[in-house]
C-alpha positions in Angstrom: 127.0 12.0 66.9 127.1 8.5 65.5 123.5 7.8 66.4 122.4 11.1 64.9 123.9 10.2 61.5 120.8 8.3 60.4 118.4 11.1 61.4 117.5 12.3 58.0 114.5 12.2 55.6 116.2 9.4 53.7 116.2 7.1 56.8 113.2 8.6 58.6 110.7 9.9 56.1 108.3 10.8 58.9 110.5 13.7 59.6 108.5 15.6 57.0 106.0 16.2 59.8 108.5 18.4 61.5 108.6 20.9 58.7 107.2 24.3 59.5 104.4 25.8 57.4 105.7 27.1 54.1 109.2 25.7 54.7 111.1 23.9 51.9 112.0 20.3 52.5 115.7 21.2 52.1 115.6 23.1 55.3 115.2 19.9 57.2 118.4 18.5 55.7 120.4 21.4 57.1 119.2 21.2 60.7 121.5 20.2 63.5 120.5 17.1 65.5 119.6 19.3 68.5 117.3 21.4 66.2 115.6 18.2 65.0 115.0 17.0 68.5 113.5 20.4 69.5 111.1 20.2 66.6 110.3 16.6 67.5 109.4 17.7 71.1 107.4 20.6 69.8 105.5 18.4 67.3 104.4 15.9 70.0 103.6 18.7 72.5 101.4 20.5 69.8 99.6 17.2 68.9 99.0 16.7 72.7 97.4 20.2 73.0 100.3 22.0 74.6 100.6 25.7 73.6 104.1 26.2 75.0 107.1 25.5 72.7 110.6 24.6 73.8 113.5 26.5 72.4 116.4 24.7 73.9 117.4 21.3 75.3 118.3 22.7 78.7 116.1 24.9 80.8 113.0 24.4 78.7 113.1 20.7 79.5 114.1 21.0 83.1 110.5 20.9 84.5 109.8 17.7 82.6 106.4 19.0 81.3 107.6 18.5 77.7 108.6 14.9 78.4 105.2 14.3 79.9 103.5 15.5 76.7 105.7 13.5 74.5 105.3 10.3 76.6 101.6 10.8 76.7 101.3 11.2 72.9 103.6 8.4 71.9 102.1 5.9 74.4 98.7 6.1 72.7 
């Protein structure tokens, strides 16, 4: 949990990109770390052209497809 403490708009203003359409900024402040990571994965997957969304950090990541999309996008 220590490393998640600084995951906030204050320390990482780019998190605003994870906001859903029509959502208030305050919603991001209330997300749990796992929810932020799921949004982060989905953001990178969407930018990379993937239609599928992950909903959890377990079974949805087990096939490593999401990791591939994220690595592909952040390595550009």
